mmCIF entry with sequence, helices, sheets and N, C-alpha, C, O atoms, coordinates in Angstrom:
data_MODEL
# 
_entry.id   MODEL 
# 
_entity.id                         1 
_entity.type                       polymer 
_entity.pdbx_number_of_molecules   1 
# 
_entity_poly.entity_id                      1 
_entity_poly.type                           'polypeptide(L)' 
_entity_poly.nstd_linkage                   no 
_entity_poly.nstd_monomer                   no 
_entity_poly.pdbx_seq_one_letter_code       
;(UNK)(UNK)(UNK)(UNK)(UNK)(UNK)(UNK)(UNK)(UNK)(UNK)(UNK)(UNK)(UNK)(UNK)(UNK)(UNK)
(UNK)(UNK)(UNK)(UNK)(UNK)(UNK)(UNK)(UNK)(UNK)(UNK)(UNK)(UNK)(UNK)(UNK)(UNK)(UNK)
(UNK)(UNK)(UNK)(UNK)(UNK)(UNK)(UNK)(UNK)(UNK)(UNK)(UNK)(UNK)(UNK)(UNK)(UNK)(UNK)
(UNK)(UNK)(UNK)(UNK)(UNK)(UNK)(UNK)(UNK)
;
_entity_poly.pdbx_seq_one_letter_code_can   XXXXXXXXXXXXXXXXXXXXXXXXXXXXXXXXXXXXXXXXXXXXXXXXXXXXXXXX 
_entity_poly.pdbx_strand_id                 A 
# 
loop_
_entity_poly_seq.entity_id 
_entity_poly_seq.num 
_entity_poly_seq.mon_id 
_entity_poly_seq.hetero 
1 1  UNK n 
1 2  UNK n 
1 3  UNK n 
1 4  UNK n 
1 5  UNK n 
1 6  UNK n 
1 7  UNK n 
1 8  UNK n 
1 9  UNK n 
1 10 UNK n 
1 11 UNK n 
1 12 UNK n 
1 13 UNK n 
1 14 UNK n 
1 15 UNK n 
1 16 UNK n 
1 17 UNK n 
1 18 UNK n 
1 19 UNK n 
1 20 UNK n 
1 21 UNK n 
1 22 UNK n 
1 23 UNK n 
1 24 UNK n 
1 25 UNK n 
1 26 UNK n 
1 27 UNK n 
1 28 UNK n 
1 29 UNK n 
1 30 UNK n 
1 31 UNK n 
1 32 UNK n 
1 33 UNK n 
1 34 UNK n 
1 35 UNK n 
1 36 UNK n 
1 37 UNK n 
1 38 UNK n 
1 39 UNK n 
1 40 UNK n 
1 41 UNK n 
1 42 UNK n 
1 43 UNK n 
1 44 UNK n 
1 45 UNK n 
1 46 UNK n 
1 47 UNK n 
1 48 UNK n 
1 49 UNK n 
1 50 UNK n 
1 51 UNK n 
1 52 UNK n 
1 53 UNK n 
1 54 UNK n 
1 55 UNK n 
1 56 UNK n 
# 
_struct_asym.id          A 
_struct_asym.entity_id   1 
# 
loop_
_struct_conf.conf_type_id 
_struct_conf.id 
_struct_conf.pdbx_PDB_helix_id 
_struct_conf.beg_label_comp_id 
_struct_conf.beg_label_asym_id 
_struct_conf.beg_label_seq_id 
_struct_conf.pdbx_beg_PDB_ins_code 
_struct_conf.end_label_comp_id 
_struct_conf.end_label_asym_id 
_struct_conf.end_label_seq_id 
_struct_conf.pdbx_end_PDB_ins_code 
_struct_conf.beg_auth_comp_id 
_struct_conf.beg_auth_asym_id 
_struct_conf.beg_auth_seq_id 
_struct_conf.end_auth_comp_id 
_struct_conf.end_auth_asym_id 
_struct_conf.end_auth_seq_id 
_struct_conf.pdbx_PDB_helix_class 
_struct_conf.details 
_struct_conf.pdbx_PDB_helix_length 
HELX_P HELX_P1 AA1 UNK A 2  ? UNK A 8  ? UNK A 2  UNK A 8  1 ? 7  
HELX_P HELX_P2 AA2 UNK A 12 ? UNK A 36 ? UNK A 12 UNK A 36 1 ? 25 
HELX_P HELX_P3 AA3 UNK A 39 ? UNK A 48 ? UNK A 39 UNK A 48 1 ? 10 
# 
_struct_conf_type.id          HELX_P 
_struct_conf_type.criteria    ? 
_struct_conf_type.reference   ? 
# 
loop_
_atom_site.group_PDB 
_atom_site.id 
_atom_site.type_symbol 
_atom_site.label_atom_id 
_atom_site.label_alt_id 
_atom_site.label_comp_id 
_atom_site.label_asym_id 
_atom_site.label_entity_id 
_atom_site.label_seq_id 
_atom_site.pdbx_PDB_ins_code 
_atom_site.Cartn_x 
_atom_site.Cartn_y 
_atom_site.Cartn_z 
_atom_site.occupancy 
_atom_site.B_iso_or_equiv 
_atom_site.pdbx_formal_charge 
_atom_site.auth_seq_id 
_atom_site.auth_comp_id 
_atom_site.auth_asym_id 
_atom_site.auth_atom_id 
_atom_site.pdbx_PDB_model_num 
ATOM 1   N N  . UNK A 1 1  ? 98.196  59.344 165.338 1.00 0.00 ? 1  UNK A N  1 
ATOM 2   C CA . UNK A 1 1  ? 98.725  60.660 164.994 1.00 0.00 ? 1  UNK A CA 1 
ATOM 3   C C  . UNK A 1 1  ? 97.789  61.755 165.596 1.00 0.00 ? 1  UNK A C  1 
ATOM 4   O O  . UNK A 1 1  ? 98.309  62.729 166.140 1.00 0.00 ? 1  UNK A O  1 
ATOM 5   N N  . UNK A 1 2  ? 96.546  61.648 165.530 1.00 0.00 ? 2  UNK A N  1 
ATOM 6   C CA . UNK A 1 2  ? 95.728  62.681 166.072 1.00 0.00 ? 2  UNK A CA 1 
ATOM 7   C C  . UNK A 1 2  ? 95.738  62.624 167.643 1.00 0.00 ? 2  UNK A C  1 
ATOM 8   O O  . UNK A 1 2  ? 95.658  63.661 168.303 1.00 0.00 ? 2  UNK A O  1 
ATOM 9   N N  . UNK A 1 3  ? 95.833  61.460 168.187 1.00 0.00 ? 3  UNK A N  1 
ATOM 10  C CA . UNK A 1 3  ? 95.834  61.358 169.598 1.00 0.00 ? 3  UNK A CA 1 
ATOM 11  C C  . UNK A 1 3  ? 97.150  62.075 170.205 1.00 0.00 ? 3  UNK A C  1 
ATOM 12  O O  . UNK A 1 3  ? 97.122  62.694 171.268 1.00 0.00 ? 3  UNK A O  1 
ATOM 13  N N  . UNK A 1 4  ? 98.306  61.922 169.407 1.00 0.00 ? 4  UNK A N  1 
ATOM 14  C CA . UNK A 1 4  ? 99.480  62.569 169.860 1.00 0.00 ? 4  UNK A CA 1 
ATOM 15  C C  . UNK A 1 4  ? 99.300  64.114 169.813 1.00 0.00 ? 4  UNK A C  1 
ATOM 16  O O  . UNK A 1 4  ? 99.773  64.834 170.692 1.00 0.00 ? 4  UNK A O  1 
ATOM 17  N N  . UNK A 1 5  ? 98.615  64.582 168.778 1.00 0.00 ? 5  UNK A N  1 
ATOM 18  C CA . UNK A 1 5  ? 98.459  66.001 168.629 1.00 0.00 ? 5  UNK A CA 1 
ATOM 19  C C  . UNK A 1 5  ? 97.582  66.508 169.779 1.00 0.00 ? 5  UNK A C  1 
ATOM 20  O O  . UNK A 1 5  ? 97.890  67.560 170.340 1.00 0.00 ? 5  UNK A O  1 
ATOM 21  N N  . UNK A 1 6  ? 96.510  65.814 170.153 1.00 0.00 ? 6  UNK A N  1 
ATOM 22  C CA . UNK A 1 6  ? 95.565  66.126 171.187 1.00 0.00 ? 6  UNK A CA 1 
ATOM 23  C C  . UNK A 1 6  ? 96.348  66.133 172.562 1.00 0.00 ? 6  UNK A C  1 
ATOM 24  O O  . UNK A 1 6  ? 96.182  67.045 173.372 1.00 0.00 ? 6  UNK A O  1 
ATOM 25  N N  . UNK A 1 7  ? 97.129  65.171 172.768 1.00 0.00 ? 7  UNK A N  1 
ATOM 26  C CA . UNK A 1 7  ? 97.837  65.015 173.974 1.00 0.00 ? 7  UNK A CA 1 
ATOM 27  C C  . UNK A 1 7  ? 98.863  66.152 174.245 1.00 0.00 ? 7  UNK A C  1 
ATOM 28  O O  . UNK A 1 7  ? 99.033  66.582 175.386 1.00 0.00 ? 7  UNK A O  1 
ATOM 29  N N  . UNK A 1 8  ? 99.526  66.616 173.193 1.00 0.00 ? 8  UNK A N  1 
ATOM 30  C CA . UNK A 1 8  ? 100.541 67.642 173.277 1.00 0.00 ? 8  UNK A CA 1 
ATOM 31  C C  . UNK A 1 8  ? 99.953  68.998 173.467 1.00 0.00 ? 8  UNK A C  1 
ATOM 32  O O  . UNK A 1 8  ? 100.563 69.852 174.111 1.00 0.00 ? 8  UNK A O  1 
ATOM 33  N N  . UNK A 1 9  ? 98.720  69.239 172.898 1.00 0.00 ? 9  UNK A N  1 
ATOM 34  C CA . UNK A 1 9  ? 98.130  70.556 172.888 1.00 0.00 ? 9  UNK A CA 1 
ATOM 35  C C  . UNK A 1 9  ? 97.254  70.717 174.121 1.00 0.00 ? 9  UNK A C  1 
ATOM 36  O O  . UNK A 1 9  ? 96.398  69.865 174.360 1.00 0.00 ? 9  UNK A O  1 
ATOM 37  N N  . UNK A 1 10 ? 97.435  71.814 174.947 1.00 0.00 ? 10 UNK A N  1 
ATOM 38  C CA . UNK A 1 10 ? 96.594  71.979 176.099 1.00 0.00 ? 10 UNK A CA 1 
ATOM 39  C C  . UNK A 1 10 ? 95.243  72.373 175.605 1.00 0.00 ? 10 UNK A C  1 
ATOM 40  O O  . UNK A 1 10 ? 95.101  73.259 174.762 1.00 0.00 ? 10 UNK A O  1 
ATOM 41  N N  . UNK A 1 11 ? 94.265  71.721 176.126 1.00 0.00 ? 11 UNK A N  1 
ATOM 42  C CA . UNK A 1 11 ? 92.879  71.985 175.744 1.00 0.00 ? 11 UNK A CA 1 
ATOM 43  C C  . UNK A 1 11 ? 92.536  71.449 174.366 1.00 0.00 ? 11 UNK A C  1 
ATOM 44  O O  . UNK A 1 11 ? 91.666  72.003 173.694 1.00 0.00 ? 11 UNK A O  1 
ATOM 45  N N  . UNK A 1 12 ? 93.186  70.404 173.936 1.00 0.00 ? 12 UNK A N  1 
ATOM 46  C CA . UNK A 1 12 ? 93.012  69.812 172.649 1.00 0.00 ? 12 UNK A CA 1 
ATOM 47  C C  . UNK A 1 12 ? 91.657  69.226 172.390 1.00 0.00 ? 12 UNK A C  1 
ATOM 48  O O  . UNK A 1 12 ? 91.234  69.100 171.241 1.00 0.00 ? 12 UNK A O  1 
ATOM 49  N N  . UNK A 1 13 ? 90.927  68.843 173.519 1.00 0.00 ? 13 UNK A N  1 
ATOM 50  C CA . UNK A 1 13 ? 89.557  68.267 173.317 1.00 0.00 ? 13 UNK A CA 1 
ATOM 51  C C  . UNK A 1 13 ? 88.667  69.413 172.858 1.00 0.00 ? 13 UNK A C  1 
ATOM 52  O O  . UNK A 1 13 ? 87.666  69.144 172.194 1.00 0.00 ? 13 UNK A O  1 
ATOM 53  N N  . UNK A 1 14 ? 88.960  70.661 173.165 1.00 0.00 ? 14 UNK A N  1 
ATOM 54  C CA . UNK A 1 14 ? 88.101  71.774 172.623 1.00 0.00 ? 14 UNK A CA 1 
ATOM 55  C C  . UNK A 1 14 ? 88.192  71.968 171.177 1.00 0.00 ? 14 UNK A C  1 
ATOM 56  O O  . UNK A 1 14 ? 87.237  72.371 170.514 1.00 0.00 ? 14 UNK A O  1 
ATOM 57  N N  . UNK A 1 15 ? 89.391  71.670 170.662 1.00 0.00 ? 15 UNK A N  1 
ATOM 58  C CA . UNK A 1 15 ? 89.592  71.750 169.222 1.00 0.00 ? 15 UNK A CA 1 
ATOM 59  C C  . UNK A 1 15 ? 88.674  70.705 168.458 1.00 0.00 ? 15 UNK A C  1 
ATOM 60  O O  . UNK A 1 15 ? 88.073  70.977 167.419 1.00 0.00 ? 15 UNK A O  1 
ATOM 61  N N  . UNK A 1 16 ? 88.642  69.503 169.086 1.00 0.00 ? 16 UNK A N  1 
ATOM 62  C CA . UNK A 1 16 ? 87.789  68.431 168.471 1.00 0.00 ? 16 UNK A CA 1 
ATOM 63  C C  . UNK A 1 16 ? 86.310  68.820 168.574 1.00 0.00 ? 16 UNK A C  1 
ATOM 64  O O  . UNK A 1 16 ? 85.560  68.708 167.605 1.00 0.00 ? 16 UNK A O  1 
ATOM 65  N N  . UNK A 1 17 ? 85.900  69.283 169.778 1.00 0.00 ? 17 UNK A N  1 
ATOM 66  C CA . UNK A 1 17 ? 84.492  69.656 169.933 1.00 0.00 ? 17 UNK A CA 1 
ATOM 67  C C  . UNK A 1 17 ? 84.101  70.803 169.000 1.00 0.00 ? 17 UNK A C  1 
ATOM 68  O O  . UNK A 1 17 ? 83.039  70.774 168.378 1.00 0.00 ? 17 UNK A O  1 
ATOM 69  N N  . UNK A 1 18 ? 84.948  71.788 168.910 1.00 0.00 ? 18 UNK A N  1 
ATOM 70  C CA . UNK A 1 18 ? 84.658  72.958 168.098 1.00 0.00 ? 18 UNK A CA 1 
ATOM 71  C C  . UNK A 1 18 ? 84.564  72.581 166.585 1.00 0.00 ? 18 UNK A C  1 
ATOM 72  O O  . UNK A 1 18 ? 83.692  73.051 165.855 1.00 0.00 ? 18 UNK A O  1 
ATOM 73  N N  . UNK A 1 19 ? 85.532  71.691 166.160 1.00 0.00 ? 19 UNK A N  1 
ATOM 74  C CA . UNK A 1 19 ? 85.488  71.323 164.784 1.00 0.00 ? 19 UNK A CA 1 
ATOM 75  C C  . UNK A 1 19 ? 84.261  70.437 164.418 1.00 0.00 ? 19 UNK A C  1 
ATOM 76  O O  . UNK A 1 19 ? 83.729  70.484 163.309 1.00 0.00 ? 19 UNK A O  1 
ATOM 77  N N  . UNK A 1 20 ? 83.841  69.605 165.457 1.00 0.00 ? 20 UNK A N  1 
ATOM 78  C CA . UNK A 1 20 ? 82.621  68.869 165.241 1.00 0.00 ? 20 UNK A CA 1 
ATOM 79  C C  . UNK A 1 20 ? 81.374  69.745 165.072 1.00 0.00 ? 20 UNK A C  1 
ATOM 80  O O  . UNK A 1 20 ? 80.516  69.487 164.228 1.00 0.00 ? 20 UNK A O  1 
ATOM 81  N N  . UNK A 1 21 ? 81.304  70.830 165.939 1.00 0.00 ? 21 UNK A N  1 
ATOM 82  C CA . UNK A 1 21 ? 80.157  71.760 165.816 1.00 0.00 ? 21 UNK A CA 1 
ATOM 83  C C  . UNK A 1 21 ? 80.204  72.549 164.577 1.00 0.00 ? 21 UNK A C  1 
ATOM 84  O O  . UNK A 1 21 ? 79.147  72.827 164.011 1.00 0.00 ? 21 UNK A O  1 
ATOM 85  N N  . UNK A 1 22 ? 81.354  72.940 164.096 1.00 0.00 ? 22 UNK A N  1 
ATOM 86  C CA . UNK A 1 22 ? 81.470  73.657 162.875 1.00 0.00 ? 22 UNK A CA 1 
ATOM 87  C C  . UNK A 1 22 ? 81.001  72.743 161.704 1.00 0.00 ? 22 UNK A C  1 
ATOM 88  O O  . UNK A 1 22 ? 80.259  73.182 160.825 1.00 0.00 ? 22 UNK A O  1 
ATOM 89  N N  . UNK A 1 23 ? 81.437  71.510 161.717 1.00 0.00 ? 23 UNK A N  1 
ATOM 90  C CA . UNK A 1 23 ? 81.018  70.566 160.732 1.00 0.00 ? 23 UNK A CA 1 
ATOM 91  C C  . UNK A 1 23 ? 79.466  70.388 160.716 1.00 0.00 ? 23 UNK A C  1 
ATOM 92  O O  . UNK A 1 23 ? 78.832  70.480 159.665 1.00 0.00 ? 23 UNK A O  1 
ATOM 93  N N  . UNK A 1 24 ? 78.885  70.132 161.905 1.00 0.00 ? 24 UNK A N  1 
ATOM 94  C CA . UNK A 1 24 ? 77.455  69.943 162.039 1.00 0.00 ? 24 UNK A CA 1 
ATOM 95  C C  . UNK A 1 24 ? 76.677  71.188 161.585 1.00 0.00 ? 24 UNK A C  1 
ATOM 96  O O  . UNK A 1 24 ? 75.700  71.059 160.847 1.00 0.00 ? 24 UNK A O  1 
ATOM 97  N N  . UNK A 1 25 ? 77.070  72.324 161.989 1.00 0.00 ? 25 UNK A N  1 
ATOM 98  C CA . UNK A 1 25 ? 76.353  73.611 161.672 1.00 0.00 ? 25 UNK A CA 1 
ATOM 99  C C  . UNK A 1 25 ? 76.406  73.854 160.207 1.00 0.00 ? 25 UNK A C  1 
ATOM 100 O O  . UNK A 1 25 ? 75.413  74.259 159.602 1.00 0.00 ? 25 UNK A O  1 
ATOM 101 N N  . UNK A 1 26 ? 77.580  73.608 159.603 1.00 0.00 ? 26 UNK A N  1 
ATOM 102 C CA . UNK A 1 26 ? 77.638  73.767 158.148 1.00 0.00 ? 26 UNK A CA 1 
ATOM 103 C C  . UNK A 1 26 ? 76.749  72.936 157.348 1.00 0.00 ? 26 UNK A C  1 
ATOM 104 O O  . UNK A 1 26 ? 76.091  73.437 156.436 1.00 0.00 ? 26 UNK A O  1 
ATOM 105 N N  . UNK A 1 27 ? 76.683  71.561 157.663 1.00 0.00 ? 27 UNK A N  1 
ATOM 106 C CA . UNK A 1 27 ? 75.853  70.758 156.943 1.00 0.00 ? 27 UNK A CA 1 
ATOM 107 C C  . UNK A 1 27 ? 74.340  70.943 157.308 1.00 0.00 ? 27 UNK A C  1 
ATOM 108 O O  . UNK A 1 27 ? 73.493  70.575 156.494 1.00 0.00 ? 27 UNK A O  1 
ATOM 109 N N  . UNK A 1 28 ? 74.008  71.444 158.385 1.00 0.00 ? 28 UNK A N  1 
ATOM 110 C CA . UNK A 1 28 ? 72.699  71.759 158.743 1.00 0.00 ? 28 UNK A CA 1 
ATOM 111 C C  . UNK A 1 28 ? 72.246  72.951 157.891 1.00 0.00 ? 28 UNK A C  1 
ATOM 112 O O  . UNK A 1 28 ? 71.166  72.962 157.299 1.00 0.00 ? 28 UNK A O  1 
ATOM 113 N N  . UNK A 1 29 ? 73.118  73.936 157.866 1.00 0.00 ? 29 UNK A N  1 
ATOM 114 C CA . UNK A 1 29 ? 72.798  75.120 157.033 1.00 0.00 ? 29 UNK A CA 1 
ATOM 115 C C  . UNK A 1 29 ? 72.620  74.761 155.544 1.00 0.00 ? 29 UNK A C  1 
ATOM 116 O O  . UNK A 1 29 ? 71.703  75.273 154.902 1.00 0.00 ? 29 UNK A O  1 
ATOM 117 N N  . UNK A 1 30 ? 73.487  73.881 154.981 1.00 0.00 ? 30 UNK A N  1 
ATOM 118 C CA . UNK A 1 30 ? 73.491  73.457 153.586 1.00 0.00 ? 30 UNK A CA 1 
ATOM 119 C C  . UNK A 1 30 ? 72.133  72.706 153.383 1.00 0.00 ? 30 UNK A C  1 
ATOM 120 O O  . UNK A 1 30 ? 71.443  72.928 152.388 1.00 0.00 ? 30 UNK A O  1 
ATOM 121 N N  . UNK A 1 31 ? 71.773  71.828 154.332 1.00 0.00 ? 31 UNK A N  1 
ATOM 122 C CA . UNK A 1 31 ? 70.535  71.076 154.217 1.00 0.00 ? 31 UNK A CA 1 
ATOM 123 C C  . UNK A 1 31 ? 69.320  71.991 154.256 1.00 0.00 ? 31 UNK A C  1 
ATOM 124 O O  . UNK A 1 31 ? 68.375  71.731 153.512 1.00 0.00 ? 31 UNK A O  1 
ATOM 125 N N  . UNK A 1 32 ? 69.274  73.022 155.053 1.00 0.00 ? 32 UNK A N  1 
ATOM 126 C CA . UNK A 1 32 ? 68.177  73.956 155.088 1.00 0.00 ? 32 UNK A CA 1 
ATOM 127 C C  . UNK A 1 32 ? 68.172  74.706 153.771 1.00 0.00 ? 32 UNK A C  1 
ATOM 128 O O  . UNK A 1 32 ? 67.095  74.844 153.190 1.00 0.00 ? 32 UNK A O  1 
ATOM 129 N N  . UNK A 1 33 ? 69.282  75.202 153.252 1.00 0.00 ? 33 UNK A N  1 
ATOM 130 C CA . UNK A 1 33 ? 69.303  75.895 151.979 1.00 0.00 ? 33 UNK A CA 1 
ATOM 131 C C  . UNK A 1 33 ? 68.770  75.006 150.884 1.00 0.00 ? 33 UNK A C  1 
ATOM 132 O O  . UNK A 1 33 ? 68.009  75.460 150.031 1.00 0.00 ? 33 UNK A O  1 
ATOM 133 N N  . UNK A 1 34 ? 69.142  73.795 150.894 1.00 0.00 ? 34 UNK A N  1 
ATOM 134 C CA . UNK A 1 34 ? 68.661  72.814 149.840 1.00 0.00 ? 34 UNK A CA 1 
ATOM 135 C C  . UNK A 1 34 ? 67.170  72.606 149.894 1.00 0.00 ? 34 UNK A C  1 
ATOM 136 O O  . UNK A 1 34 ? 66.503  72.582 148.859 1.00 0.00 ? 34 UNK A O  1 
ATOM 137 N N  . UNK A 1 35 ? 66.644  72.456 151.082 1.00 0.00 ? 35 UNK A N  1 
ATOM 138 C CA . UNK A 1 35 ? 65.168  72.301 151.246 1.00 0.00 ? 35 UNK A CA 1 
ATOM 139 C C  . UNK A 1 35 ? 64.379  73.550 150.830 1.00 0.00 ? 35 UNK A C  1 
ATOM 140 O O  . UNK A 1 35 ? 63.274  73.461 150.296 1.00 0.00 ? 35 UNK A O  1 
ATOM 141 N N  . UNK A 1 36 ? 64.977  74.702 151.089 1.00 0.00 ? 36 UNK A N  1 
ATOM 142 C CA . UNK A 1 36 ? 64.269  76.010 150.875 1.00 0.00 ? 36 UNK A CA 1 
ATOM 143 C C  . UNK A 1 36 ? 64.574  76.507 149.399 1.00 0.00 ? 36 UNK A C  1 
ATOM 144 O O  . UNK A 1 36 ? 63.981  77.482 148.937 1.00 0.00 ? 36 UNK A O  1 
ATOM 145 N N  . UNK A 1 37 ? 65.454  75.850 148.732 1.00 0.00 ? 37 UNK A N  1 
ATOM 146 C CA . UNK A 1 37 ? 65.805  76.404 147.328 1.00 0.00 ? 37 UNK A CA 1 
ATOM 147 C C  . UNK A 1 37 ? 64.610  76.229 146.337 1.00 0.00 ? 37 UNK A C  1 
ATOM 148 O O  . UNK A 1 37 ? 63.715  75.408 146.535 1.00 0.00 ? 37 UNK A O  1 
ATOM 149 N N  . UNK A 1 38 ? 64.659  77.021 145.309 1.00 0.00 ? 38 UNK A N  1 
ATOM 150 C CA . UNK A 1 38 ? 63.689  77.035 144.273 1.00 0.00 ? 38 UNK A CA 1 
ATOM 151 C C  . UNK A 1 38 ? 63.776  75.717 143.388 1.00 0.00 ? 38 UNK A C  1 
ATOM 152 O O  . UNK A 1 38 ? 64.784  75.438 142.739 1.00 0.00 ? 38 UNK A O  1 
ATOM 153 N N  . UNK A 1 39 ? 62.747  75.011 143.414 1.00 0.00 ? 39 UNK A N  1 
ATOM 154 C CA . UNK A 1 39 ? 62.708  73.645 142.734 1.00 0.00 ? 39 UNK A CA 1 
ATOM 155 C C  . UNK A 1 39 ? 62.718  73.855 141.244 1.00 0.00 ? 39 UNK A C  1 
ATOM 156 O O  . UNK A 1 39 ? 63.281  73.030 140.525 1.00 0.00 ? 39 UNK A O  1 
ATOM 157 N N  . UNK A 1 40 ? 62.121  74.923 140.743 1.00 0.00 ? 40 UNK A N  1 
ATOM 158 C CA . UNK A 1 40 ? 62.061  75.161 139.275 1.00 0.00 ? 40 UNK A CA 1 
ATOM 159 C C  . UNK A 1 40 ? 63.567  75.468 138.819 1.00 0.00 ? 40 UNK A C  1 
ATOM 160 O O  . UNK A 1 40 ? 64.049  75.005 137.785 1.00 0.00 ? 40 UNK A O  1 
ATOM 161 N N  . UNK A 1 41 ? 64.217  76.260 139.666 1.00 0.00 ? 41 UNK A N  1 
ATOM 162 C CA . UNK A 1 41 ? 65.663  76.534 139.223 1.00 0.00 ? 41 UNK A CA 1 
ATOM 163 C C  . UNK A 1 41 ? 66.527  75.313 139.220 1.00 0.00 ? 41 UNK A C  1 
ATOM 164 O O  . UNK A 1 41 ? 67.304  75.074 138.296 1.00 0.00 ? 41 UNK A O  1 
ATOM 165 N N  . UNK A 1 42 ? 66.378  74.518 140.300 1.00 0.00 ? 42 UNK A N  1 
ATOM 166 C CA . UNK A 1 42 ? 67.062  73.196 140.228 1.00 0.00 ? 42 UNK A CA 1 
ATOM 167 C C  . UNK A 1 42 ? 66.755  72.335 138.998 1.00 0.00 ? 42 UNK A C  1 
ATOM 168 O O  . UNK A 1 42 ? 67.665  71.745 138.415 1.00 0.00 ? 42 UNK A O  1 
ATOM 169 N N  . UNK A 1 43 ? 65.543  72.263 138.621 1.00 0.00 ? 43 UNK A N  1 
ATOM 170 C CA . UNK A 1 43 ? 65.114  71.446 137.510 1.00 0.00 ? 43 UNK A CA 1 
ATOM 171 C C  . UNK A 1 43 ? 65.686  72.065 136.234 1.00 0.00 ? 43 UNK A C  1 
ATOM 172 O O  . UNK A 1 43 ? 66.155  71.347 135.350 1.00 0.00 ? 43 UNK A O  1 
ATOM 173 N N  . UNK A 1 44 ? 65.648  73.391 136.137 1.00 0.00 ? 44 UNK A N  1 
ATOM 174 C CA . UNK A 1 44 ? 66.293  74.055 134.989 1.00 0.00 ? 44 UNK A CA 1 
ATOM 175 C C  . UNK A 1 44 ? 67.799  73.781 134.863 1.00 0.00 ? 44 UNK A C  1 
ATOM 176 O O  . UNK A 1 44 ? 68.296  73.470 133.781 1.00 0.00 ? 44 UNK A O  1 
ATOM 177 N N  . UNK A 1 45 ? 68.501  73.901 135.971 1.00 0.00 ? 45 UNK A N  1 
ATOM 178 C CA . UNK A 1 45 ? 69.913  73.719 135.959 1.00 0.00 ? 45 UNK A CA 1 
ATOM 179 C C  . UNK A 1 45 ? 70.263  72.186 135.664 1.00 0.00 ? 45 UNK A C  1 
ATOM 180 O O  . UNK A 1 45 ? 71.307  71.875 135.091 1.00 0.00 ? 45 UNK A O  1 
ATOM 181 N N  . UNK A 1 46 ? 69.409  71.339 136.054 1.00 0.00 ? 46 UNK A N  1 
ATOM 182 C CA . UNK A 1 46 ? 69.724  69.896 135.851 1.00 0.00 ? 46 UNK A CA 1 
ATOM 183 C C  . UNK A 1 46 ? 69.559  69.487 134.355 1.00 0.00 ? 46 UNK A C  1 
ATOM 184 O O  . UNK A 1 46 ? 70.193  68.547 133.877 1.00 0.00 ? 46 UNK A O  1 
ATOM 185 N N  . UNK A 1 47 ? 68.693  70.225 133.655 1.00 0.00 ? 47 UNK A N  1 
ATOM 186 C CA . UNK A 1 47 ? 68.442  69.931 132.232 1.00 0.00 ? 47 UNK A CA 1 
ATOM 187 C C  . UNK A 1 47 ? 69.323  70.747 131.374 1.00 0.00 ? 47 UNK A C  1 
ATOM 188 O O  . UNK A 1 47 ? 69.376  70.470 130.176 1.00 0.00 ? 47 UNK A O  1 
ATOM 189 N N  . UNK A 1 48 ? 70.071  71.795 131.886 1.00 0.00 ? 48 UNK A N  1 
ATOM 190 C CA . UNK A 1 48 ? 70.860  72.795 131.130 1.00 0.00 ? 48 UNK A CA 1 
ATOM 191 C C  . UNK A 1 48 ? 71.837  72.094 130.179 1.00 0.00 ? 48 UNK A C  1 
ATOM 192 O O  . UNK A 1 48 ? 71.836  72.377 128.981 1.00 0.00 ? 48 UNK A O  1 
ATOM 193 N N  . UNK A 1 49 ? 72.691  71.162 130.712 1.00 0.00 ? 49 UNK A N  1 
ATOM 194 C CA . UNK A 1 49 ? 73.714  70.657 129.746 1.00 0.00 ? 49 UNK A CA 1 
ATOM 195 C C  . UNK A 1 49 ? 73.098  69.699 128.653 1.00 0.00 ? 49 UNK A C  1 
ATOM 196 O O  . UNK A 1 49 ? 73.764  69.311 127.692 1.00 0.00 ? 49 UNK A O  1 
ATOM 197 N N  . UNK A 1 50 ? 71.873  69.367 128.849 1.00 0.00 ? 50 UNK A N  1 
ATOM 198 C CA . UNK A 1 50 ? 71.274  68.415 127.853 1.00 0.00 ? 50 UNK A CA 1 
ATOM 199 C C  . UNK A 1 50 ? 70.463  69.107 126.786 1.00 0.00 ? 50 UNK A C  1 
ATOM 200 O O  . UNK A 1 50 ? 70.051  68.471 125.815 1.00 0.00 ? 50 UNK A O  1 
ATOM 201 N N  . UNK A 1 51 ? 70.231  70.365 126.938 1.00 0.00 ? 51 UNK A N  1 
ATOM 202 C CA . UNK A 1 51 ? 69.341  71.094 126.007 1.00 0.00 ? 51 UNK A CA 1 
ATOM 203 C C  . UNK A 1 51 ? 70.260  71.620 124.871 1.00 0.00 ? 51 UNK A C  1 
ATOM 204 O O  . UNK A 1 51 ? 71.456  71.849 125.058 1.00 0.00 ? 51 UNK A O  1 
ATOM 205 N N  . UNK A 1 52 ? 69.601  71.806 123.630 1.00 0.00 ? 52 UNK A N  1 
ATOM 206 C CA . UNK A 1 52 ? 70.365  72.444 122.539 1.00 0.00 ? 52 UNK A CA 1 
ATOM 207 C C  . UNK A 1 52 ? 69.798  73.800 122.163 1.00 0.00 ? 52 UNK A C  1 
ATOM 208 O O  . UNK A 1 52 ? 69.627  74.113 120.985 1.00 0.00 ? 52 UNK A O  1 
ATOM 209 N N  . UNK A 1 53 ? 69.506  74.606 123.184 1.00 0.00 ? 53 UNK A N  1 
ATOM 210 C CA . UNK A 1 53 ? 68.957  75.935 122.949 1.00 0.00 ? 53 UNK A CA 1 
ATOM 211 C C  . UNK A 1 53 ? 70.132  76.817 122.520 1.00 0.00 ? 53 UNK A C  1 
ATOM 212 O O  . UNK A 1 53 ? 71.231  76.759 123.070 1.00 0.00 ? 53 UNK A O  1 
ATOM 213 N N  . UNK A 1 54 ? 69.829  77.656 121.482 1.00 0.00 ? 54 UNK A N  1 
ATOM 214 C CA . UNK A 1 54 ? 70.831  78.609 121.104 1.00 0.00 ? 54 UNK A CA 1 
ATOM 215 C C  . UNK A 1 54 ? 70.318  80.004 121.357 1.00 0.00 ? 54 UNK A C  1 
ATOM 216 O O  . UNK A 1 54 ? 69.213  80.361 120.948 1.00 0.00 ? 54 UNK A O  1 
ATOM 217 N N  . UNK A 1 55 ? 71.124  80.781 122.029 1.00 0.00 ? 55 UNK A N  1 
ATOM 218 C CA . UNK A 1 55 ? 70.614  82.116 122.436 1.00 0.00 ? 55 UNK A CA 1 
ATOM 219 C C  . UNK A 1 55 ? 71.420  83.143 121.524 1.00 0.00 ? 55 UNK A C  1 
ATOM 220 O O  . UNK A 1 55 ? 72.278  83.889 121.997 1.00 0.00 ? 55 UNK A O  1 
ATOM 221 N N  . UNK A 1 56 ? 71.080  83.120 120.206 1.00 0.00 ? 56 UNK A N  1 
ATOM 222 C CA . UNK A 1 56 ? 71.648  84.061 119.290 1.00 0.00 ? 56 UNK A CA 1 
ATOM 223 C C  . UNK A 1 56 ? 70.948  85.334 119.215 1.00 0.00 ? 56 UNK A C  1 
ATOM 224 O O  . UNK A 1 56 ? 71.352  86.217 118.458 1.00 0.00 ? 56 UNK A O  1 
# 
């Protein structure tokens, strides 16, 4: 199916290369954000559903 699409569209290989680069850049940015994130905030958010704190 994808091969037929690429064969019919002129310059179809550029669509594949561009989509690959967008995919890689997105996950590299997410990885960098994850590494640089505040570890205390992540720990707090992971415990949040399990705590019985009432904020009255």
